[in-house]
Backbone bond lengths (Angstrom), bond angles and torsions (degrees), N, CA, C in turn:
res aa  C-N    CA-C-N  psi(-1)  N-CA   C-N-CA  omega(-1)  CA-C   N-CA-C  phi
1 M - - - 1.483 - - 1.589 111.43 -
2 N 1.365 114.27 -21.26 1.441 116.29 -174.90 1.588 108.54 -69.34
3 D 1.393 116.10 -38.17 1.478 116.37 177.13 1.505 113.02 -66.76
4 F 1.294 115.84 -34.02 1.482 120.92 174.29 1.553 110.48 -57.57
5 N 1.283 116.95 -51.81 1.467 119.99 -179.79 1.457 112.71 -61.66
6 T 1.349 119.17 -43.32 1.389 124.58 -179.65 1.510 111.12 -63.60
7 D 1.324 119.81 -45.18 1.484 126.59 172.96 1.514 111.57 -55.12
8 L 1.384 113.51 -51.49 1.464 120.10 -179.24 1.492 112.92 -58.63
9 H 1.319 114.08 -45.78 1.497 119.40 -178.09 1.581 108.96 -62.53
10 R 1.314 117.51 -46.57 1.466 122.58 179.32 1.532 111.70 -60.46
11 A 1.399 117.92 -41.60 1.428 121.37 -178.19 1.529 110.38 -65.98
12 V 1.340 116.64 -47.10 1.472 120.47 -177.88 1.514 109.46 -68.47
13 A 1.221 118.35 -38.38 1.498 120.77 179.96 1.529 108.27 -66.51
14 E 1.288 121.16 -37.71 1.482 123.89 175.59 1.511 110.76 -62.30
15 V 1.316 117.66 -45.22 1.442 122.14 178.69 1.529 110.44 -64.89
16 C 1.354 119.25 -45.35 1.440 121.54 176.13 1.586 112.39 -54.60
17 Q 1.343 115.60 -45.44 1.466 120.02 -176.38 1.544 107.57 -69.16
18 R 1.325 119.77 -40.40 1.458 123.19 178.24 1.451 112.80 -55.49
19 H 1.389 115.41 -37.94 1.450 118.38 -177.06 1.505 113.31 -104.69
20 E 1.361 113.80 20.62 1.459 122.05 175.05 1.533 115.54 52.68
21 L 1.338 113.51 45.20 1.460 120.79 -175.49 1.567 109.90 -101.08
22 G 1.362 115.63 8.40 1.467 116.42 178.36 1.511 110.46 96.91
23 M 1.363 112.12 -179.02 1.464 118.09 -175.99 1.500 110.19 -93.56
24 L 1.321 115.56 135.58 1.466 121.92 -176.78 1.542 106.48 -84.23
25 S 1.452 114.06 122.12 1.478 115.66 173.94 1.440 114.43 -105.48
26 R 1.329 122.05 -37.16 1.479 126.36 177.23 1.522 107.00 -136.97
27 L 1.330 112.15 161.67 1.475 118.01 -177.72 1.563 108.20 -152.80
28 V 1.293 112.81 132.50 1.494 120.51 170.92 1.481 105.14 -121.45
29 L 1.335 117.62 124.45 1.509 121.59 179.01 1.521 107.84 -112.87
30 C 1.286 118.64 134.25 1.346 122.21 173.58 1.608 105.41 -133.10
31 A 1.293 114.74 121.06 1.461 119.14 -171.84 1.536 110.67 -142.57
32 E 1.382 115.82 141.95 1.389 116.48 171.36 1.541 110.30 -92.66
33 V 1.274 117.23 130.23 1.470 122.27 -172.95 1.584 108.16 -120.84
34 V 1.217 116.05 154.25 1.498 120.45 176.14 1.568 105.33 -104.42
35 E 1.274 113.78 123.12 1.487 117.77 176.27 1.515 109.11 -72.38
36 E 1.333 115.02 168.64 1.485 120.10 177.77 1.480 115.56 -60.67
37 D 1.350 116.37 -25.33 1.458 120.64 -179.75 1.524 111.44 -90.06
38 G 1.342 116.96 3.86 1.532 122.25 179.44 1.531 114.11 92.42
39 T 1.329 117.82 -8.21 1.519 115.90 -178.43 1.554 107.58 -79.18
40 L 1.283 113.92 153.88 1.390 122.18 177.78 1.462 113.42 -88.56
41 A 1.281 119.03 140.80 1.487 123.01 -179.76 1.529 108.95 -138.72
42 L 1.320 116.60 158.11 1.518 122.57 179.87 1.528 102.66 -106.17
43 L 1.370 109.26 129.23 1.426 119.75 174.70 1.581 107.74 -104.22
44 L 1.295 119.55 120.69 1.436 122.46 178.90 1.449 107.20 -130.03
45 S 1.329 112.77 121.03 1.510 120.24 -177.73 1.489 110.43 -141.29
46 S 1.332 116.46 160.41 1.432 119.87 179.62 1.556 110.28 -145.17
47 S 1.251 115.12 155.80 1.430 122.43 178.62 1.489 109.08 -137.85
48 P 1.289 120.24 123.41 1.428 127.90 9.17 1.520 109.68 -73.14
49 R 1.342 111.23 155.14 1.464 120.75 -173.46 1.517 110.91 -57.28
50 D 1.316 120.22 -39.33 1.449 121.71 -176.38 1.645 114.64 -86.80
51 M 1.324 112.67 19.34 1.464 117.15 177.38 1.553 108.41 -58.82
52 P 1.325 117.20 127.69 1.456 120.61 -179.12 1.602 113.11 -59.82
53 A 1.279 115.88 146.92 1.507 117.59 -179.18 1.515 111.87 -58.42
54 W 1.338 119.83 -36.87 1.519 120.51 178.87 1.517 107.66 -63.34
55 D 1.310 120.85 -35.66 1.419 120.84 -177.08 1.533 109.49 -70.91
56 R 1.360 116.48 -44.23 1.484 119.57 177.95 1.587 109.40 -58.12
57 Q 1.319 112.67 -44.47 1.516 116.96 -178.06 1.570 107.04 -63.05
58 G 1.233 119.12 -42.38 1.490 122.02 179.89 1.522 112.68 -60.71
59 M 1.326 115.46 -40.19 1.504 120.48 179.17 1.547 107.59 -68.20
60 L 1.303 117.33 -43.33 1.551 119.33 179.49 1.489 109.35 -63.75
61 R 1.333 121.86 -40.34 1.420 125.28 177.90 1.503 111.11 -63.18
62 Y 1.287 116.33 -40.41 1.432 119.40 -176.52 1.588 108.50 -69.89
63 A 1.384 116.38 -37.37 1.423 120.20 173.51 1.531 113.16 -61.13
64 M 1.348 114.09 -40.98 1.515 116.41 -177.81 1.486 110.60 -72.42
65 A 1.359 119.76 -35.27 1.456 119.20 172.20 1.474 114.24 -58.85
66 D 1.342 118.04 -38.98 1.412 124.13 177.61 1.487 115.02 -64.64
67 L 1.405 111.47 -40.60 1.457 119.72 174.12 1.468 113.19 -65.36
68 D 1.317 115.37 -45.46 1.484 120.58 177.30 1.451 111.82 -54.75
69 A 1.365 120.35 -44.30 1.389 125.85 175.04 1.531 116.74 -56.15
70 D 1.332 111.82 -42.66 1.409 117.34 175.66 1.529 113.54 -65.16
71 V 1.289 116.26 -37.64 1.581 121.10 -178.61 1.473 105.88 -69.56
72 L 1.363 119.59 -40.32 1.468 122.96 -177.32 1.570 109.39 -65.95
73 A 1.288 113.67 -47.14 1.540 119.28 175.13 1.481 114.12 -54.70
74 T 1.357 113.57 -42.33 1.531 120.27 -179.33 1.496 106.78 -65.91
75 R 1.247 122.95 -44.08 1.385 123.85 -176.23 1.584 113.20 -71.76
76 V 1.321 114.48 -34.02 1.504 118.25 177.71 1.551 107.88 -68.65
77 A 1.332 115.33 -35.00 1.492 119.51 -178.07 1.513 109.72 -77.69
78 G 1.278 118.85 -14.44 1.469 122.42 -179.91 1.476 113.13 81.98
79 D 1.312 118.13 12.95 1.492 124.80 177.97 1.418 112.87 -92.77
80 E 1.349 120.26 92.72 1.474 120.93 -176.68 1.503 110.74 -89.68
81 E 1.366 120.37 0.74 1.409 120.76 -177.11 1.482 110.93 -75.49
82 G 1.263 121.92 -25.86 1.499 119.26 -174.98 1.548 106.60 165.44
83 F 1.224 115.55 -179.23 1.461 124.66 -178.06 1.586 104.86 -96.28
84 G 1.285 109.46 156.59 1.465 120.71 175.87 1.448 111.49 -76.14
């Protein structure tokens, strides 16, 4: 799993740099994946690999707060089609 985290960090860092989004320092990835047998699974990974659980949780909560703010702004604006 260490190689996976390293590869993931490098790939996301490259995309961030290419789009001038700044330097990537930490990463938490949450993705739904389809297993070979068709079942759904949750992939949760972080980089650096030894990031404490409380730190991962804090980053995920920060992301959820940002998403909640987008949803609220969308509802207040009356735009139910999607977020800006």
